[in-house]
The first five atom37 places (N, CA, C, CB, O) and aatype in JSON, in Angstrom:
{
  "aatype": [20, 20, 20, 20, 20, 20, 20, 20, 20, 20, 20, 20, 20, 20, 20, 20, 20, 20, 20, 20, 20, 20, 20, 20, 20, 20, 20, 20, 20, 20, 20, 20, 20, 20, 20, 20, 20, 20, 20, 20, 20, 20, 20, 20, 20, 20, 20, 20, 20, 20, 20, 20, 20, 20, 20, 20, 20, 20, 20, 20, 20, 20, 20, 20, 20, 20, 20, 20, 20, 20, 20, 20, 20, 20, 20, 20, 20, 20, 20, 20, 20, 20, 20, 20, 20, 20, 20, 20, 20, 20],
  "atom_mask": [
    [1, 1, 1, 1, 1],
    [1, 1, 1, 1, 1],
    [1, 1, 1, 1, 1],
    [1, 1, 1, 1, 1],
    [1, 1, 1, 1, 1],
    [1, 1, 1, 1, 1],
    [1, 1, 1, 1, 1],
    [1, 1, 1, 1, 1],
    [1, 1, 1, 1, 1],
    [1, 1, 1, 1, 1],
    [1, 1, 1, 1, 1],
    [1, 1, 1, 1, 1],
    [1, 1, 1, 1, 1],
    [1, 1, 1, 1, 1],
    [1, 1, 1, 1, 1],
    [1, 1, 1, 1, 1],
    [1, 1, 1, 1, 1],
    [1, 1, 1, 1, 1],
    [1, 1, 1, 1, 1],
    [1, 1, 1, 1, 1],
    [1, 1, 1, 1, 1],
    [1, 1, 1, 1, 1],
    [1, 1, 1, 1, 1],
    [1, 1, 1, 1, 1],
    [1, 1, 1, 1, 1],
    [1, 1, 1, 1, 1],
    [1, 1, 1, 1, 1],
    [1, 1, 1, 1, 1],
    [1, 1, 1, 1, 1],
    [1, 1, 1, 1, 1],
    [1, 1, 1, 1, 1],
    [1, 1, 1, 1, 1],
    [1, 1, 1, 1, 1],
    [1, 1, 1, 1, 1],
    [1, 1, 1, 1, 1],
    [1, 1, 1, 1, 1],
    [1, 1, 1, 1, 1],
    [1, 1, 1, 1, 1],
    [1, 1, 1, 1, 1],
    [1, 1, 1, 1, 1],
    [1, 1, 1, 1, 1],
    [1, 1, 1, 1, 1],
    [1, 1, 1, 1, 1],
    [1, 1, 1, 1, 1],
    [1, 1, 1, 1, 1],
    [1, 1, 1, 1, 1],
    [1, 1, 1, 1, 1],
    [1, 1, 1, 1, 1],
    [1, 1, 1, 1, 1],
    [1, 1, 1, 1, 1],
    [1, 1, 1, 1, 1],
    [1, 1, 1, 1, 1],
    [1, 1, 1, 1, 1],
    [1, 1, 1, 1, 1],
    [1, 1, 1, 1, 1],
    [1, 1, 1, 1, 1],
    [1, 1, 1, 1, 1],
    [1, 1, 1, 1, 1],
    [1, 1, 1, 1, 1],
    [1, 1, 1, 1, 1],
    [1, 1, 1, 1, 1],
    [1, 1, 1, 1, 1],
    [1, 1, 1, 1, 1],
    [1, 1, 1, 1, 1],
    [1, 1, 1, 1, 1],
    [1, 1, 1, 1, 1],
    [1, 1, 1, 1, 1],
    [1, 1, 1, 1, 1],
    [1, 1, 1, 1, 1],
    [1, 1, 1, 1, 1],
    [1, 1, 1, 1, 1],
    [1, 1, 1, 1, 1],
    [1, 1, 1, 1, 1],
    [1, 1, 1, 1, 1],
    [1, 1, 1, 1, 1],
    [1, 1, 1, 1, 1],
    [1, 1, 1, 1, 1],
    [1, 1, 1, 1, 1],
    [1, 1, 1, 1, 1],
    [1, 1, 1, 1, 1],
    [1, 1, 1, 1, 1],
    [1, 1, 1, 1, 1],
    [1, 1, 1, 1, 1],
    [1, 1, 1, 1, 1],
    [1, 1, 1, 1, 1],
    [1, 1, 1, 1, 1],
    [1, 1, 1, 1, 1],
    [1, 1, 1, 1, 1],
    [1, 1, 1, 1, 1],
    [1, 1, 1, 1, 1]
  ],
  "atom_positions": [
    [[-10.88, 17.78, -41.1], [-10.45, 18.24, -39.79], [-11.5, 17.82, -38.77], [-10.23, 19.77, -39.78], [-12.69, 18.03, -38.97]],
    [[-11.03, 17.24, -37.67], [-11.94, 16.75, -36.65], [-12.04, 17.77, -35.51], [-11.47, 15.38, -36.12], [-11.03, 18.27, -35.02]],
    [[-13.24, 18.04, -35.11], [-13.48, 18.99, -34.02], [-13.53, 18.22, -32.72], [-14.8, 19.8, -34.25], [-14.25, 17.23, -32.59]],
    [[-12.76, 18.68, -31.75], [-12.76, 18.02, -30.45], [-13.75, 18.71, -29.53], [-11.34, 18.02, -29.83], [-13.78, 19.93, -29.41]],
    [[-14.53, 17.92, -28.9], [-15.48, 18.48, -27.94], [-15.04, 18.15, -26.53], [-16.91, 17.95, -28.2], [-14.13, 17.34, -26.33]],
    [[-15.68, 18.77, -25.56], [-15.34, 18.51, -24.16], [-15.65, 17.08, -23.78], [-16.09, 19.47, -23.24], [-14.96, 16.51, -22.93]],
    [[-16.64, 16.49, -24.37], [-17.05, 15.13, -24.02], [-15.98, 14.11, -24.41], [-18.37, 14.79, -24.69], [-15.79, 13.12, -23.7]],
    [[-15.31, 14.33, -25.52], [-14.31, 13.37, -25.96], [-12.99, 13.53, -25.21], [-14.07, 13.51, -27.45], [-12.19, 12.59, -25.18]],
    [[-12.75, 14.7, -24.59], [-11.49, 14.94, -23.9], [-11.61, 14.85, -22.39], [-10.96, 16.27, -24.28], [-10.68, 15.25, -21.69]],
    [[-12.7, 14.36, -21.87], [-12.84, 14.26, -20.43], [-11.9, 13.2, -19.88], [-14.29, 13.94, -20.05], [-11.85, 12.07, -20.35]],
    [[-11.18, 13.6, -18.87], [-10.28, 12.69, -18.19], [-11.0, 12.12, -16.99], [-8.95, 13.39, -17.78], [-11.93, 12.74, -16.47]],
    [[-10.58, 10.94, -16.54], [-11.2, 10.42, -15.33], [-10.93, 11.35, -14.14], [-10.69, 8.99, -15.02], [-9.83, 11.89, -14.01]],
    [[-11.91, 11.52, -13.31], [-11.8, 12.41, -12.17], [-10.86, 11.82, -11.13], [-13.19, 12.68, -11.55], [-10.98, 10.64, -10.79]],
    [[-9.94, 12.62, -10.63], [-9.0, 12.13, -9.61], [-9.57, 12.4, -8.23], [-7.61, 12.8, -9.77], [-10.32, 13.35, -8.02]],
    [[-9.19, 11.56, -7.3], [-9.64, 11.7, -5.92], [-8.78, 12.77, -5.24], [-9.56, 10.34, -5.15], [-7.58, 12.58, -5.09]],
    [[-9.38, 13.9, -4.82], [-8.57, 14.96, -4.22], [-7.97, 14.57, -2.87], [-9.4, 16.2, -4.05], [-6.97, 15.16, -2.45]],
    [[-8.55, 13.6, -2.2], [-8.04, 13.19, -0.9], [-6.78, 12.34, -1.04], [-9.1, 12.42, -0.13], [-5.98, 12.25, -0.1]],
    [[-6.6, 11.71, -2.19], [-5.4, 10.9, -2.41], [-4.2, 11.74, -2.8], [-5.66, 9.86, -3.49], [-3.06, 11.27, -2.76]],
    [[-4.44, 13.0, -3.19], [-3.34, 13.88, -3.57], [-2.9, 14.78, -2.43], [-3.74, 14.72, -4.76], [-1.98, 15.59, -2.59]],
    [[-3.55, 14.65, -1.27], [-3.18, 15.48, -0.11], [-1.86, 15.01, 0.48], [-4.29, 15.43, 0.96], [-1.47, 13.86, 0.34]],
    [[-1.18, 15.96, 1.16], [0.01, 15.58, 1.89], [-0.39, 14.8, 3.13], [0.84, 16.83, 2.27], [-1.55, 14.78, 3.52]],
    [[0.6, 14.15, 3.75], [0.34, 13.26, 4.87], [-0.37, 13.99, 6.02], [1.66, 12.66, 5.38], [-1.38, 13.5, 6.52]],
    [[0.13, 15.13, 6.42], [-0.43, 15.85, 7.55], [-1.85, 16.35, 7.26], [0.47, 17.03, 7.93], [-2.72, 16.29, 8.12]],
    [[-2.07, 16.83, 6.04], [-3.41, 17.3, 5.67], [-4.43, 16.17, 5.74], [-3.39, 17.89, 4.26], [-5.51, 16.33, 6.31]],
    [[-4.08, 15.03, 5.16], [-5.01, 13.9, 5.17], [-5.19, 13.36, 6.58], [-4.53, 12.8, 4.24], [-6.28, 12.91, 6.93]],
    [[-4.13, 13.39, 7.39], [-4.25, 12.95, 8.77], [-5.26, 13.8, 9.53], [-2.89, 13.0, 9.47], [-6.07, 13.27, 10.29]],
    [[-5.23, 15.11, 9.33], [-6.19, 16.0, 10.0], [-7.61, 15.76, 9.51], [-5.8, 17.46, 9.78], [-8.55, 15.75, 10.3]],
    [[-7.78, 15.57, 8.21], [-9.11, 15.27, 7.66], [-9.62, 13.95, 8.23], [-9.08, 15.21, 6.12], [-10.78, 13.85, 8.62]],
    [[-8.76, 12.95, 8.28], [-9.14, 11.65, 8.81], [-9.47, 11.74, 10.29], [-8.01, 10.63, 8.58], [-10.43, 11.13, 10.75]],
    [[-8.69, 12.49, 11.04], [-8.92, 12.65, 12.47], [-10.27, 13.3, 12.75], [-7.8, 13.48, 13.1], [-11.02, 12.84, 13.61]],
    [[-10.59, 14.36, 12.03], [-11.88, 15.04, 12.21], [-13.03, 14.15, 11.77], [-11.91, 16.36, 11.42], [-14.06, 14.1, 12.44]],
    [[-12.85, 13.44, 10.66], [-13.91, 12.56, 10.17], [-14.2, 11.45, 11.15], [-13.52, 11.97, 8.82], [-15.37, 11.15, 11.43]],
    [[-13.18, 10.83, 11.69], [-13.39, 9.73, 12.62], [-13.82, 10.2, 14.0], [-12.13, 8.9, 12.73], [-14.53, 9.47, 14.7]],
    [[-13.41, 11.4, 14.41], [-13.81, 11.91, 15.72], [-15.3, 12.19, 15.77], [-13.02, 13.19, 16.04], [-15.95, 11.96, 16.79]],
    [[-15.85, 12.68, 14.68], [-17.28, 13.01, 14.61], [-17.95, 12.12, 13.58], [-17.49, 14.5, 14.26], [-18.71, 12.6, 12.75]],
    [[-17.68, 10.81, 13.64], [-17.96, 9.89, 12.55], [-19.33, 9.98, 11.9], [-17.78, 8.55, 13.02], [-19.38, 10.33, 10.72]],
    [[-20.42, 9.69, 12.52], [-21.64, 9.67, 11.71], [-22.01, 11.05, 11.18], [-22.8, 9.1, 12.52], [-22.43, 11.2, 10.04]],
    [[-21.85, 12.05, 12.03], [-22.26, 13.4, 11.62], [-21.31, 14.0, 10.58], [-22.32, 14.31, 12.84], [-21.74, 14.79, 9.74]],
    [[-20.03, 13.64, 10.64], [-19.09, 14.21, 9.67], [-19.42, 13.76, 8.25], [-17.66, 13.82, 10.03], [-19.3, 14.55, 7.31]],
    [[-19.82, 12.51, 8.09], [-20.18, 12.04, 6.74], [-21.49, 12.65, 6.27], [-20.3, 10.52, 6.72], [-21.64, 12.97, 5.09]],
    [[-22.42, 12.82, 7.18], [-23.7, 13.45, 6.8], [-23.45, 14.9, 6.39], [-24.72, 13.39, 7.98], [-23.99, 15.36, 5.38]],
    [[-22.64, 15.61, 7.16], [-22.34, 17.01, 6.82], [-21.55, 17.1, 5.51], [-21.55, 17.69, 7.97], [-21.78, 18.0, 4.7]],
    [[-20.62, 16.19, 5.31], [-19.86, 16.16, 4.05], [-20.8, 15.92, 2.88], [-18.76, 15.07, 4.1], [-20.66, 16.54, 1.83]],
    [[-21.74, 15.02, 3.06], [-22.69, 14.7, 1.99], [-23.59, 15.9, 1.69], [-23.55, 13.48, 2.36], [-23.86, 16.2, 0.53]],
    [[-24.06, 16.59, 2.73], [-24.95, 17.75, 2.54], [-24.19, 18.92, 1.93], [-25.59, 18.17, 3.87], [-24.67, 19.55, 0.99]],
    [[-23.01, 19.23, 2.46], [-22.27, 20.42, 2.05], [-21.5, 20.21, 0.75], [-21.32, 20.84, 3.14], [-21.54, 21.06, -0.13]],
    [[-20.79, 19.08, 0.63], [-19.89, 18.89, -0.5], [-20.44, 18.01, -1.61], [-18.62, 18.3, -0.02], [-19.97, 18.07, -2.75]],
    [[-21.44, 17.2, -1.31], [-22.05, 16.38, -2.35], [-21.65, 14.92, -2.27], [-21.69, 16.92, -3.68], [-20.81, 14.51, -1.47]],
    [[-22.29, 14.16, -3.14], [-22.12, 12.71, -3.14], [-20.74, 12.28, -3.59], [-23.17, 12.07, -4.02], [-20.14, 11.39, -2.99]],
    [[-20.23, 12.89, -4.66], [-18.93, 12.46, -5.2], [-17.78, 12.7, -4.23], [-18.65, 13.19, -6.51], [-16.91, 11.85, -4.08]],
    [[-17.79, 13.85, -3.57], [-16.72, 14.16, -2.62], [-16.79, 13.24, -1.41], [-16.8, 15.62, -2.17], [-15.77, 12.79, -0.9]],
    [[-18.01, 12.94, -0.95], [-18.17, 12.02, 0.17], [-17.7, 10.63, -0.22], [-19.63, 11.97, 0.63], [-17.05, 9.95, 0.57]],
    [[-18.01, 10.2, -1.44], [-17.54, 8.91, -1.93], [-16.01, 8.89, -2.03], [-18.17, 8.59, -3.3], [-15.38, 7.89, -1.68]],
    [[-15.42, 9.99, -2.49], [-13.96, 10.08, -2.56], [-13.33, 10.01, -1.17], [-13.55, 11.38, -3.26], [-12.3, 9.37, -0.98]],
    [[-13.96, 10.68, -0.2], [-13.45, 10.65, 1.17], [-13.5, 9.24, 1.73], [-14.25, 11.6, 2.05], [-12.53, 8.78, 2.33]],
    [[-14.61, 8.56, 1.55], [-14.74, 7.2, 2.06], [-13.73, 6.25, 1.39], [-16.17, 6.68, 1.85], [-13.14, 5.4, 2.05]],
    [[-13.54, 6.41, 0.09], [-12.57, 5.57, -0.62], [-11.16, 5.82, -0.11], [-12.64, 5.84, -2.14], [-10.39, 4.87, 0.07]],
    [[-10.82, 7.08, 0.14], [-9.49, 7.39, 0.65], [-9.3, 6.87, 2.07], [-9.25, 8.9, 0.62], [-8.23, 6.37, 2.42]],
    [[-10.34, 6.98, 2.9], [-10.25, 6.46, 4.27], [-10.09, 4.94, 4.28], [-11.5, 6.86, 5.06], [-9.27, 4.41, 5.02]],
    [[-10.87, 4.26, 3.46], [-10.78, 2.8, 3.39], [-9.41, 2.37, 2.88], [-11.89, 2.23, 2.48], [-8.81, 1.44, 3.4]],
    [[-8.92, 3.06, 1.85], [-7.6, 2.73, 1.3], [-6.51, 2.94, 2.36], [-7.3, 3.59, 0.06], [-5.59, 2.13, 2.47]],
    [[-6.61, 4.02, 3.14], [-5.63, 4.29, 4.17], [-5.67, 3.24, 5.27], [-5.85, 5.67, 4.77], [-4.62, 2.8, 5.75]],
    [[-6.87, 2.82, 5.68], [-6.98, 1.79, 6.71], [-6.46, 0.45, 6.21], [-8.43, 1.65, 7.16], [-5.82, -0.28, 6.97]],
    [[-6.7, 0.11, 4.97], [-6.18, -1.15, 4.41], [-4.66, -1.11, 4.36], [-6.76, -1.41, 2.99], [-4.0, -2.1, 4.7]],
    [[-4.09, 0.02, 3.95], [-2.63, 0.15, 3.93], [-2.05, 0.02, 5.33], [-2.22, 1.49, 3.31], [-1.03, -0.63, 5.53]],
    [[-2.7, 0.64, 6.3], [-2.24, 0.58, 7.68], [-2.29, -0.86, 8.2], [-3.09, 1.49, 8.58], [-1.34, -1.32, 8.84]],
    [[-3.38, -1.57, 7.92], [-3.49, -2.96, 8.36], [-2.44, -3.85, 7.71], [-4.88, -3.5, 8.05], [-1.88, -4.73, 8.36]],
    [[-2.16, -3.62, 6.43], [-1.13, -4.4, 5.75], [0.25, -4.14, 6.34], [-1.12, -4.08, 4.25], [1.03, -5.07, 6.53]],
    [[0.55, -2.89, 6.64], [1.84, -2.55, 7.25], [1.96, -3.18, 8.62], [2.01, -1.02, 7.34], [3.01, -3.72, 8.96]],
    [[0.89, -3.11, 9.42], [0.92, -3.72, 10.75], [1.05, -5.24, 10.67], [-0.34, -3.36, 11.53], [1.75, -5.84, 11.48]],
    [[0.4, -5.84, 9.7], [0.5, -7.29, 9.53], [1.92, -7.69, 9.15], [-0.49, -7.77, 8.46], [2.46, -8.65, 9.71]],
    [[2.53, -6.99, 8.22], [3.9, -7.29, 7.81], [4.86, -7.06, 8.97], [4.31, -6.42, 6.6], [5.77, -7.86, 9.19]],
    [[4.67, -5.98, 9.71], [5.52, -5.7, 10.86], [5.35, -6.78, 11.94], [5.19, -4.32, 11.45], [6.34, -7.23, 12.52]],
    [[4.11, -7.2, 12.19], [3.87, -8.24, 13.18], [4.49, -9.57, 12.79], [2.39, -8.42, 13.39], [5.07, -10.25, 13.63]],
    [[4.36, -9.95, 11.53], [4.96, -11.2, 11.05], [6.49, -11.13, 11.15], [4.53, -11.5, 9.59], [7.13, -12.11, 11.52]],
    [[7.06, -9.98, 10.84], [8.52, -9.82, 10.92], [9.0, -9.93, 12.36], [8.94, -8.47, 10.33], [9.98, -10.62, 12.64]],
    [[8.31, -9.27, 13.27], [8.7, -9.32, 14.69], [8.53, -10.74, 15.23], [7.87, -8.33, 15.53], [9.41, -11.23, 15.94]],
    [[7.44, -11.39, 14.92], [7.22, -12.76, 15.39], [8.27, -13.72, 14.81], [5.8, -13.24, 15.0], [8.78, -14.59, 15.52]],
    [[8.6, -13.55, 13.55], [9.64, -14.37, 12.93], [10.99, -14.16, 13.61], [9.76, -14.06, 11.44], [11.73, -15.12, 13.84]],
    [[11.3, -12.92, 13.92], [12.57, -12.62, 14.59], [12.59, -13.22, 15.99], [12.81, -11.11, 14.66], [13.6, -13.76, 16.43]],
    [[11.46, -13.13, 16.7], [11.39, -13.72, 18.04], [11.52, -15.24, 18.0], [10.08, -13.34, 18.72], [12.24, -15.82, 18.81]],
    [[10.84, -15.87, 17.06], [10.94, -17.33, 16.93], [12.37, -17.72, 16.58], [9.96, -17.85, 15.85], [12.9, -18.67, 17.16]],
    [[12.98, -17.02, 15.66], [14.37, -17.32, 15.28], [15.3, -17.14, 16.48], [14.83, -16.42, 14.11], [16.21, -17.94, 16.68]],
    [[15.08, -16.09, 17.28], [15.9, -15.83, 18.45], [15.74, -16.93, 19.49], [15.55, -14.47, 19.05], [16.73, -17.39, 20.07]],
    [[14.51, -17.37, 19.74], [14.27, -18.41, 20.73], [14.86, -19.73, 20.26], [12.76, -18.55, 20.99], [15.47, -20.45, 21.05]],
    [[14.68, -20.07, 18.98], [15.25, -21.32, 18.46], [16.76, -21.3, 18.52], [14.78, -21.57, 17.02], [17.38, -22.3, 18.89]],
    [[17.39, -20.18, 18.16], [18.85, -20.1, 18.2], [19.35, -20.1, 19.65], [19.34, -18.82, 17.47], [20.48, -20.53, 19.9]],
    [[18.55, -19.65, 20.58], [18.95, -19.64, 21.98], [18.98, -21.05, 22.55], [18.01, -18.76, 22.79], [19.86, -21.38, 23.34]],
    [[18.01, -21.92, 22.15], [17.96, -23.28, 22.63], [18.91, -24.22, 21.89], [16.58, -23.78, 22.53], [19.21, -25.31, 22.38]],
    [[19.37, -23.83, 20.73], [20.21, -24.73, 19.92], [21.63, -24.77, 20.36], [20.16, -24.35, 18.5], [22.44, -25.48, 19.76]]
  ]
}
């Protein structure tokens, strides 16, 4: 019979900021960016290194997603405008 210890059953730690609802994360992001340098320092002092790292990872992931969505939207709008102008002259 094999004895299981806590070390063998540890699961990877999940990022709590990625499991937040949209409005909750929006408020956290708004406060963090409004008081940018001090908010990260206070988060690091009060909550620790891992939570601050999780917050930064979630913020970066959200900004990358936003940029990708804006890029896709911009390409779609530009393509539609070009198609409209070409069809208008044809």
